[in-house]
N, C-alpha and C positions, 0 to 999 in steps of 0.2 A: 272524629275528624270532619264528618259531614256537618255536624252541628257548628263546629268552629267556622268552616267555610261559609255556611249559610249566614251565620252571625256577621261575618265580615262583609258579605255582600249586602245584607240589610243595613248595616251601619253605614257603608259607603253610600248607598243610594239615598237613604233617608236623611243622613246628615248633609249630604251634598245638595239635595233638593231644597231642604229647609234653609241652610245657610246661604246658598247661592241666590235663592229668591229674596232673602233679606238684604243681600248686599248688591243687588243689581244697580248699576249706575248707567247713566246715559253715555258715559265715556267708554263703556265696555263694548263698543261696536266691533263686530267680527265679520269679515267677509268669508264667503264659502271657500275661496281659494286660499285664504289665510289659514282656514281650518284644515283643509285636506292637503294643500300644498302640492308640490311637484316631487315625484319620487323617481329613482332610477330603476328601470325594469330590465328585462332581458336584452342582451346585446348592448347594454349601456345606454339605451334609449330613455330619455326623460319624458315622463307622462304626468298629466294632472291626475292625481290619485282618484278624484271623483269620477273619472271616466272608466276606471278599471272594474271589470266584472269578476274579479278574483281577489283573494285575500293577500295582502302584503302587510308587513309591519316593519317600521323603520326604527333603528337605534342610532342615536347620535354618537359621534366619535368620542365625546367626553365620557360617555358611559362605559367605554371599553378601554380607555387609556388612562383614566385617573388612578386605577389600582395597578401598580407595577407587578408583573408576573412574567414567567418565562413563556407563557402561552396566553394570548389575549382572549382565547375562547373561554377561559375560566370566568371571564367577566360577563359572559352572556347568560349565565345561569339565572333562570327566573325572570328574564327580561322580555321574552317573546313567547306568546301563546303558541303551543304546538311544536315548539323547538325544544327537544330534550338534550341537555348538555350533561354528560356524565363525566365529572372531573376525575382526574387520576391522582393517586398519592405517590406514584412513581416519579423519581427525579427526572425532569424533562420528559415526562411520559405523555402518551397519546390521550386525546380527548374524544369521546364518542359523541357524534353530532348527528342526530336523527330528527327529521321533520315528519310529522303526521304518521308515525308508525313505520312498519317495515314493509318493503316492497319486493324484496328478494329473499328466497329461502336460504341460499348459501352464498350468494354473491354480495356485492358492495351495497350497503344501505346508507353510506355517508352522503351528506349534502355536498353539492358542487360549490366550489368557491370561485368567484369571478372578481377580478380586480380591474377596474376601468374598462369593463366590457370584454375582457379576455380571461378565459378559464385558466386556473393555475393548478398545479399538482398538489395533491394531499396524500401521497403514497405512504403506506405503512409497511416497513420491511420486517416486522415481527414475524417469527416463524410460527408454523402451525403447532409445534410442540410448546412454544411459549404461550400461545393463545389458549391452549387447553390445560395449562397448569403444569406441564412437564418440566419447565425450567427455561431460562433464557433471559433476555433483556427487552424492555419496552423502549424502543428507539424513538418514540414520539411521533407526533403529527407534523409533517413538513409545513403545513399551513401556519405553524407557529413562527415561521420566519418573517411573517408580516410585522412590520413595526407599528404597533397600535397608535403611536403618536402621528403617523401619516394618514390615519383614517379620518375622513370627513364625515361620512355617513355609512351605515351598514343596513341594507334593506333585505329582509328575508322574504323570498318568494316561495310559498308553501305548496301550492297545488300544481298539477300538470298544466293547466291552462296558462298559469303565470310563467312557466318555464318552457313551454312548447317550442319556442323558437330555438332553444339550445339543443333540442333533440334528446337523444337517449342519454346524453351526459347528465341531464338534470332531472331525470325522472324521480330522484330522491329529494327534490327541492333544491333551491339555489340560494346562496348568500352573496348578495351583490355588494361589493365594497367599492366605494368611491374615495379616492385619495384627495388630500388637500392640494389645492392649486395656488400658484402665485397670483398676486393681485397688484394692481397699480398702486404704488405708494405715493403719498403726497410729497414726501421727501425722503431721500436716503434708501437704505435697504431694511426691509423688515426682518427682524431676528427674534427667534424664540428659543429659550433655554429652559430645560427642566431637569431636575435631579431628584432622585428618590433613593431611599434605603429601606429595605424590608428585613425584619427579623422574624424568624420562624422557629417555633418551639413545639414540642410534641403535645398533642391533645391527649392527656392521659386516659380519657374515656375510651380511646381507640387503641389502647395498648393493654396487654394482659395484666391482670391483678393476680398475684400468685398466692397459693396457700402457704402458710408459714410454719406448719407443724411437722412435716415429714420431708426426708431428704432422698438422695439418689437411690434408685433401686426399682425392682419390678415385683418382688415377691413378699413385700412387707418387711424385708430384711435387707439392709444396705451393705452388709459385710460378707466377705469371703468366709467360707466354712473353715478355712485354716487361718489361725492367728499369725500375725507377722510380728516377730520379736515380742510375743506375748500379748499383743494388743490387736483389736479389730482393725481390718483394712477394708476400705471401700472397694466395691467391684466397679472399676472405672468404665467398663464397657457398657454399663447400663445407662441409657439416655432417657431416664424417666425419674419422677419424684414419688414413686410408690415404695419407698424404702422405710427404714427405721425412723421412729419418732425422735425428734431432737431432745437430747437430755443433757447436753453440755459435756459429755464424757470425752476423753482424749482418744482420738482415733487417727489412723494413718490415711491421709487424703492425698490427692494427686500431686500437690506441691512438694510433698516429702520426697518424691522420686525424680524431680526435674532439676537438672544441674542449674545452679545460679538462682534458684528460687529462694526467697527469704525464709521459707519454711522447710528447705531441703534437710532431710534427715530428722524432721521433727513431727511429733504428733500435734494435732490441732483440735480445738473443741468441736464437737458435733452440734452445729447450730445453723440457723438460717443465715445466709450471706448478708453482710452489711450493705453491699452494693449490688443491687439487682440489675438486670439488663437495661432498665430505663436509663442508667448512667452511661450506656454505650453511645447515646445520641448527643450530638452537638447542637448548638443554635445555628440554624441555617441563615444565610444572608443573601440578599439580592440587591446589588447596586445597579441602577439604571440611569444613564446620563444621555440626554438627547440635545441636539443643536440643529436648528434649521434656519435657512436664509430664504427670503422670497422677495420678489419685486416684479416690476413690469412697467410697460407704457402702453400706448395705444396699439402698438403692433405686436408686442411680445410680452409674455409673462413666464416666470420660472419659479421653481422651488427646489431647494437642495436640502437634504437632511442627513444627519448621522446619528446613530444610536449605538451605545455600548452597554451590554449587559454582562455583569460579572457576578455569578451566583455560586453559592455552595449549598450542599444539602445537609440534612441532619445526620447523615451517615459520614463517618470519617473518610478522608481522602476522596473527596468529590468536588468537582468544579464544572461549571458551564460558562464559557466565554463566547459571546456573540457580538459581531460587529456588523452593522446594517447601514449600507450606503444607498440612498435612493435620490432620485431627481426626476422632475418632469418639466416640460417646457411646451409652450404653445407659441407659434410664430405665424403671423398673418402675411403670407407670401404676396397675395393680392387681396383686393376687396372681396373676392369670392373664394379664394383658396387659402386654407389654413392647414398647417402641419402641426402635429402633436407628437411628443416624445415622452416615453416613460421608461425608466431603468431602475432596477433594484439588484444590488449585489450583496450577498450575505455570506459570511463565514462563521462557522460555529465549531467549537472544539469542546468535547465533553469527556470527562474522566470520572470513572467510578459510578456508573449507573448501578442502581440496586438490582440484584437478581430477583426475578419473580418466580412464582410457582413453587414447586417442591424441591427439585434437585439444587444443591449448592446454594441454598437460600438461607441467609442468616436469620431472617424473620421466621422461617419455618422452624429453625432451631429454637428461637425464643418463644414461639407460640405453641409448639407441639411437643418438643422433646427436651425440655430444660430441667436440669437438677437444681433445686432451689438452694442448695448449699454452695453452689459455685459463685464466687465473687468476680464480677466483671472487671473490677479494677485490678485484681490479681492477674487475670488473663492479659490485660493491657501491659502490665509491668513485665510479665514473662516474655511477651513478644518484643517490647521496646528494649529489653535488656539483652536479647539474644538474636532477634530477627529470624527466629526459627519457629516452626509450627508446634510449639509446646501447648498441649490442650488438656483439658479436664477429661477428655474422652479417649485416653490412650488405651492401647490394647492390653498392656500388662506392665508390671514394674520394670521389666527388662526390654520391652518393646514400646517405645514412646510414640510410635506412629498412630494416627487417628483410627479408632474403630469405626466411627461414622462421621464425626464432626470436627472440622478444623477449628483452631483458635480463630475467633471472629476478626481479631486484629490482623493476624497473618493473612486471612482471606481478603480483607479490605486493602492491605498495603502490598500484597504480593500477587494476588489473583484478580486484580482489578482489570476492567476493560476500558477501552477508550475508543472514541469515534470522532470523525471530522466530516463536516459537510460544507461544500462550496456550491453556491447557487447563484444563478443569474436569471432574472426575469425581466423582460422588456417588451415594449410594443411601440409601433410607429404607425401613424395614420395620416391620411390626407383627406380633408373634408372640403368638398367643392359645391358651392351653391350655384347650380346651373341657372336657376331663376329664384325668385323669392319663395316659390312653392316646391321646387325640386332640388334635392340634395343628393350628392353621390359621396359615398364613404368607402375608402379602401383602408384596410387595417391588417397589419401582420403582427402577431404576438408570439413570443416564445418563452417558455419556462423550462428550465432544466437544472439538474444538480447532480453532483457526484458525491457519494458518501462512502467512506472507508471505515470499517470496524475492525478492531483488534481485540482478541481475547487471550488471556494467559492462564496457565495452570502451572504453578511453581513446583519444583522438585520438593517432595515432602508432604504434598497435599494428600487428602483422602482420595484413595484410588477409585472408589466405587461410582462416582458421579460421571455421567456421560460427558464426553468432550470431543469436539472436532467432528470430522466427517465419518470416521470409522467407528460407528457406534456398536459394532459387533464385539469389540474387545475393550477391556478396561485400559484407560490411558493414565499412567502414573504421573505424567506431566505433559505439557504441550503448549502449542501456539496455533491460533487460528486467525485468519484474516479474510475479509470479504470486501469486494468493491462492487458498488452499485451505481449505475448511471440511468437516470430517468430524464426523458425530455418530452415535451409536448409543443407542437407548433400549430398555430391556427392562422389561416388566411381567410379574411372576410371581405366580401364586396356587397355593399348594401345601397340600394337606391330608395329614397323616401319621397313621398309626395304629400304635402299638406295644403289643404285648400278650404277656405270658407266659401262654399258654393253659393250660399245665400246668407242673410243675417241669422237665420235659424239653423242652417244645415252645414255641417263641416265633415270633411273626410281626411283621414290619415291612412296612408298605404305605404307598404314597403315590399320590396322584392330583393332577394339576396341569395348568396351562396357562401358555403364554408367548406374549407378543406382542413381536416384535422389529422395530424400525424402524431402518433404516440410510439415511443421507442423505450424498450426496457432491456438493460444489459446487467448481468451479474456474473461474478467470478468468485467462487468460494474455494478456499484452500486451507489445509491444516496439516500439522505433523502427524506422525503415527508412531506408536510405541514409546512415546515420551521424548524428552529433550536429551540430546547427546551430551551437551555441555550445559550445566545448570545456569540459569539466568540469562542465556542468550536466546532471545525470542525472534527467531526467523524460521521460515519453512526449511531452509537448508540445514538447520540444526536438528532435524528429525532423527531420532534414534534408529528408526527403520525407514524404508522407502516411503516418502510422503504419499498420502492418498492422492489419486488423480483429481485434478481440479474439477469442480462442477461449474460449467460455463453455460449460460443461457443468453441468447441474443434474439429478441423477437420485436416485431413492429406491427403496427396496425394503422390502416388508413380508412378514414370515413369521409365520404364526399356528400355534402348536404346542399339542398336547395330549398328555399322556404319563401313564403309569402304571407303577408298580413294585411288586413283591411279593417279600419276602425271608423265607424260612422257615429256622428253625434247630432242630436236634434234638440234645439232650444236649450242647450246646456242642461238637459234633463234626461234625455233618453240616449243610451249608448249601446252599440252593438259591435262586437269584434269577432273576427274569425282568423284562424291561421291554418296553414297547411305546410307540411314539410315532407321531403323525400330524402332518405339516407341510403347510401350504398356503402357497405362495410366489407373490408377484406378479411375480417374474422369469420365471416359466414361463407358457405359454399357459393360458388359463382351463380348457380341457378336461383338461389334464394337470398342473394346479397342485398336486394333492394326492398325497402319497406317504406310505406307511406302512413301518415297519421295526421288527423286534424284536431282543432280545438274551436270552441265557440263559447263566447261569454257575453253577458248583457247586464246592464245596470240601469236603475231608474232613481234619479235624485228626487225623492218624493217630497222633500221639504220645499221644492219649488211649486208643488201642487197644493200645499196646505198653508193656510194663512193662520199661523200660530206664532205669536211673538216669542214664546218660550223655546221654540225649535229653531236652532240656527242652521242645522244641516241634518239631512237624513237620506239614506240610500239603501235600496235593496239590490242584491246582485245574485247572479247564478252563472255557473260555468260548467262546461263539459269538455273533456279532452281525452285524447288517446295518445299514447306515447309508445313507440317501438324502440327496442334496444337490442344490441348485439351481445357478444360475450368477449372474454379476453382472447388475445391472440393464441395460436397454437392449440386449437381444440378440434382440428379436423382430421389430421393424419397421425396414425400410430407410429411409434418409434421406439428405439432402444435407448436406455440411459446408462451412463457410466456408473459403476459401483466400485467400492473398495477392492483393490486387486487381491488375488489369491497368490501370495508371494510376489513373483514378478509377472504373473499371468493376468492380463487385463480381464475384467469381468463386466458384462453388460446385462441389463435386465429389461424385459419388455414392460411397457407402461402398465401399471396395475389398474388404471382407469382407461377404458377404451375410448378413443376419439370417435367422432361421428361426422361423416361427410354429408349427412342429410339433415343437419341442424337448420332451423329457421329462426327468425327473429322472435324474441319474447315481447310481450305487450302489456300495457297497463291502461286501464280505463278509470277516469276520475270524474266525479261529479261533486259539486259543492254549491251551497246556498248560504247567503249571508245577509245580515242587516247591520247597519252602523248609523250612529246618530250623535249629534252634539247639541246640547241644550243649555239654557240659562246663561246666555252670553259666553258660551264655550267653557262653562264651569263643570259640566258633567258630560261625559261621552262614553259610548260603549261600542264594541264590535263583536258580534256573535256569528259564528259560522258552524255549519254542519257539513261533513264531507264523507265520501266513501271512495276507496280505492279498490280496484280489482286488478291484481297483477297475475297474468296467466301465461301459459306456454313457457314456463320457467326453464332455463337451461341448467340441468342438474346431473350430477353423477348418481345414477340409480343402480341398485344392486342387480347383478346378473348371475347366472349359473357359473360355477367354477369351470365348467366345460368350455367356456369361452376363453379360458386362459387369463382371466382377469376377475376382479371382484366387483367392478362397476362399469357402467357405460354412460357417457354423456348423452343426455336425451332432452327433448322438450316435454315437460310434464309439470303438473302442479299449478295451484292457484292460491294466492294469498288475498284475503279480503280484510280491509281495515275500515272501521267506522269510528266517528268521534265528533265531539264538539270542541270549539275553541271560544273562549270568552276573554275579552280584554276590556277593562274598565279604567277610565281616566277621570279623575275628579280633582277639583280645587275647592275643598270644603270652606276654606277661609282665605280671603284675599283683601288686603288693605294696601295703603301706599307703601308701608314699610314691612309688612308681614304677609307671608303666604304659606299655605300648606297644600302640597300637591301629592296626590296618591295615585298609584297605578297598580292594578291587579291583573295578572295573566293566569289563565286556567285552561287546561285541556285534558282530554281523556281518550286519546287514540287507542284502539285495541285491535290487534291483528290476529286473525284466525286462519287456519289452513283449511281451505274449502274444497280442494281437489288435489289428488295425487295420481300417479300412473296406476292403471288397473293392476290389482294384486299387491300394491304397495300400501301399507297401512301407516308407515312412519318413516320420516327422514331423520337420521341421527346427525345433528349438527356438530357434535363433538362429545368425546368421552374423556372423563378426567378421573384422577385418582380418588379412591374412596367409593368406587362402585356407583358413580353418578354420571349421568349423561344429560345433554341439552338436546331437545327434540322438537320436531315439527310434526305432530301426529295428525292424521286425517280427521277432519271435523273437530280438531282440538285447537288449543291456544299455541301460537308461535312462541318458541322459547320455553316449552314445558320442561321442568326439571324432574327426571326420573331417578328414583333410588329404591333400595329395599325398604320394606315397611313392616309394621307390626302385624302379626297374625291376630285376627280379631274374631270374636264370637258373633252370633247373629245380631246382637245388640250394639255391635261396634266397639265393645270393650277389648283392650289388648289382653292377650292370653299369656300367662306366666307358666314357664316350664317347671320341671321337677327340681331344677337347681335354683329356682327363684328369679331367673332372668326371663326377659320377654322372649317369646318365640319370634323368629324373624323369617320373612318370606324367602323362598328359594331363589327368586329372580329379582334383580334391581330394576324392575320395569313399572313401578307404581308412581303415578303422576302426583307430584307434590305442589303443582301450580306453576305458573309462568313467571319468568323474570320481569315481564312487562309491568309497569306501574298502572294501577287503576286510574290514577290521575296525578297530574303535577300542577303546581301553582307557585307563583312568585308575587309577593306583596312588597312594593317599594314605596316608601314615604320620604318626601323631601320637605323640610321646614326651613324657610328662609326669613331672616330678619336683617334688613339693611344689607350689609356686605357679608353677613355670616349665614352659613347654610349647614344644615345637618340632614343627612339621609341615612336610611337603613333599609336593608332588604332581607325579608324572611322568605326562605325557600322551602316549599313543601314537596314531599313525595308520599303518596298514599298507595300502599299495596306493592305487589311484586314480591318475588321470593329470592332468597340467596342461600346457597349451600356453603357451610363452613367446614373445610377439611381441618382447620385448626381445632375446632371444638370436637370433631370426630376423633382425632388422635389424642387431643388433650384430655378427653374423657378417660382414655385408657392409661395415660401416663401420669395422671394425678397432679397436674400442675395448677389446676384452677381451684378456687375456693369451694366449688360445689362438690369436690371430692373428699371433703372433710366435714366434720360436724358431729352432732349428738343425735342418736336415734330415739325411737319411742321408749326404749328401756332406760334412757339416760346415760348411755355409754357411747364412746367414740365409735363412729360407724366403721372405722378401719380396724377395730378389734376383731379378732377371730370370732367365728360363730360360737365357739366354746366359751369365749370370754364376753359374750353378750353383744357382739358387734353385728354388723350387717344392717340391711334395710328391707322393709316390706314394700314392694313396688305397688302402686295403684293398678288395679286390673282384676282379672279373674283367673282361676285355676280350674283344672278338671276336677269334678266332684268324684272322690274315690269310691263313693257308694252308689254312684249313678253315672256310669260311663257315657260320654257324649253330652253330659250336662256340665254347667260351670257354676262355681260359687265364688264369692269374694276371696281374693288371694290372701293366704296366711303364711306362705313360704318365705323365709328370710333369705335374702341374697347376700352372699359372701362379698364383702368389700375390703377384705384384708390384703388382697393382692390385686395387681392390675387386671382389668377385664380382658386384656390381651393374653394374659397368662391363663386365666380361668375360662376363656372362651365365652364371656358374657357381655360382649359389646352390644350396644344398642343398634337398631337399624338405622340406615341412612336418613330416614324420615325424621329422626330425632334431632338432626343437625341442619334442617332446613328452617330458615327463619323468615319472618316478615321483614321486608327490606324498607319499610316506611321510615321516614325521618322528617323532622322539622329542624331547620338550621337558621341561625342568625348568620346569614351568608356574608353580609357586608355592612359596615358602618363607616361613614366618613364625615368628618368635620372640616369645613373649608372656610377660610377668610380671604376675601378679595380686596386688595388695596385699590383705592381709586387712583386715577392718573394724577390728580392734583396732590395726592399725598406726598409724592416724591419731588414735586416742583421741578421737574426735569423734562426736557424735550427728548432725552435719550430713553428713559424708562417709560413705556406706555401703559404698563399694567403688571400686576404681580398677584399671585395667590399662593397660600400655604395650606396644606391639607394633612390631617392625621387620619389614617385609614386602617380599619381592621377588617380582616377577611377570615372566614371560617372561624368566627370567634366562639361560637357556642352551638353544640348539637343539643337542641332543646328537648328532643325526643328521638329515641331509636329503640329497636327491639333486639338487634344483633349485639351480643355481648363482646366487649373488648375490641371492637373494630368499627370502622366507618362503613356503613352499609353501601355507600357509594363507591368504595374502593373496588377495583377490579384488576384483571391481568393486563388488558390493553383495550384499545378500541376494536370494534368489530362485532360480529354476531354472537360470540361466545361470552355471554354475560351471566350474572347470577351464580358465580362460583368464586370462592376465595380460598387461597392457599398461601399463607405467609405474606399477607399484604403489608405494605408500609403503614405505620400509623399516620393519621391525619395531622396536620400542623395548624396552629393558630398563627396568623401572620399580622404583624403590626408594621405599617409603613408611614414614613414621613416624606412628603413630596413638596417641592417648590417649583413653581413655574413663573418665568419672567418674560415679558414681551418688551422688545426694544424697538 
């Protein structure tokens, strides 16, 4: 991979320099301001980019709206250096958005999103159980409510100096979104219409490939010890494929005992199923239609837009319908006073999100516990013919209830979830020019939404999976519903002063204040003991007294004051400083106030060098400190309601002690950068180095059980992140009709744990099934994956025991590496010829680790091709040892003639039965994989029709595009899955359990301007 990247860099630089020199023309004049331009920074303030002493990177709206998707963040992959976008394979799922590594051990590491100067919500309501793989749903990132067709520009502020004015909210970086505005039209109303359709199909490289030689069973034998009517009968409760070899003989299978089955009362051939689980999936669709109107005159401008998204997933019985209404207006009340309005209303209804993690997850069934003799089309016909939970995994011939697994069609059509979200975001501002140099701005913005979720468990379902709030007992059926209300209100008052003191010296200054109000409400309810009447999904239909609701209602206020001064000299030397004071109600009264500064500087060195080939060059440096608080309700201990004991209410003391002596946590950031444009703007680069130190973290640390709790919230710990960012832009070829533009983004942030509380050697971020945990070890790498490991000799060779299996360590605390990528990169090419353009994006990720629970369990259940084959003796490895089967594992064994010494292994491992039966499972380390990948992320072909083509005053322009997304995983190391797939956004990454397969997406898009 290093050779590939070096080769790309050399090619870009050498070809660009050579071709650009050859093609220089006098007409290619470029001014500095044209090169750098004006960008939107913190608080929505426009600045000349050349004056900034910190890194920013802008993405045009066309780059995020040309590819229709249910979350526009998918379209940012590979387009910004230092911005890691981890896409989700979950339907409507959340996207992990991290800039320049991790700044919080256990808290929020997601970037702040700001629309037209006002922060917006990006809450994730996924449960802790869901995030660690126990089961649940990924309800998505609420920032996905933004209509990408409303985005004019998107500017990523990466460092603390860039976001200092936003305070603690933006210590993780900020993504500044500027929406499209109305413009004065020469005549009539400007109208834009776009329509697209996307078809999504399963990428088979991310779905299991099954072995085809053996069927249901664990012990090498699929059949009951007792014959049924003189013929063998399958043991239906076995959810593995470690049974008898397929030989075509007639046997009794599950269909023979299910009423209405085509094979009821009949024996069927013992053979591989004709239709495997891949046939379970549909072709997903996504229809997006948008319409906008805009116009204006000298006094007022406006823009109104509507977007409708109608999507289905590859899973049966799934849909997502979203309606987005937005509008903005600007009105000049007087020559000095201007009013601005923005409003966005979104409704979204989703049905049939896929379950994630282990429990109740169809993908867990397909990836970990699947009998290869089961035909998925037979299961579909059994459900569609009866609407009952007839499954291959029934307990016995007289008890058809599931032993472990429901019929997947019953699960999708009876046990589906649904949710709805209603959201309103808006802001209003008054902008008053006191003089030509002094401006006053008052702005109020609010963003809030209500989300309701519903979950069903039908009568007849497998009883063993957790459901509802009463997790202490099995629920045979049930209904659960939750209501969430989130809101954030911001009040800003900002005064700015801009003055050219002399022809060479200018000053920009601002003074302002902010009040931030955040409120979170939740109400969770569920039935208990099952449903009294089947099919009636209400809390009142609870078979037993419903569990007491879990209700939370918390709020937080942050009062901020800030100042900034920017000095410029001869359009060459720039110096900027900020200072902010925050006071938070989430901290104790005596420590509620915290202050922090930033300082940045830049020099436009191209003004000091007389070189015709250099169009622009700048060096920059920045230092910043950022303080931050914590979430509300961390100060006072309290009792929490628990499931009742009969009719007696039960309350429990919080298991993590609150702390009334908390203080603010802090982050220090330093960065240096250099950027340049050369050869008539044909080649440019931006290189930055940065370091973050986040300390005094607010963490729940372990305490003695004598305290009556397992942890206490305290200030402790430090994370240090270092890295480089490189962005290269080049136009290797440019003629009057043809051009080739190339953009490369590369970054390598790496976060280490450089301090913890005395006596604490590790913080466990999360524990998951399979004996794996995600950790933050002292002096180690953030996100380290710990599992059991091989027992090794002094030379590092794995030791084989007397049964031929590897010896496994007693504890699962062996570090297998971090989920962090060593580096990420994106290479985008755009080739244009007249009105035709072709672009493609290659997305790289090098390094990082991922643990696969699918491979862990699949190893023992024999579903994958590596569980079959021929051994060194020329025999099937699943033969018994007596029949020449088994394998000799690489490694060493104890020398029988020299105790304590080891010789090459010669003991044959029995593979005739499941390793779960024989007790010969591999250690967790065997299922930790390199998460590297290279993807052909995006390909688009666009043709733009000239205005004259239509010979109409009504149609001003039109374009048609054919777009492919996630077309090809060119390289990966994780078998049968997308290494990018995860449970949800957040800090628990590097773990997979039953992920959805990735999809290849083909879109056709039409845009018309009227």
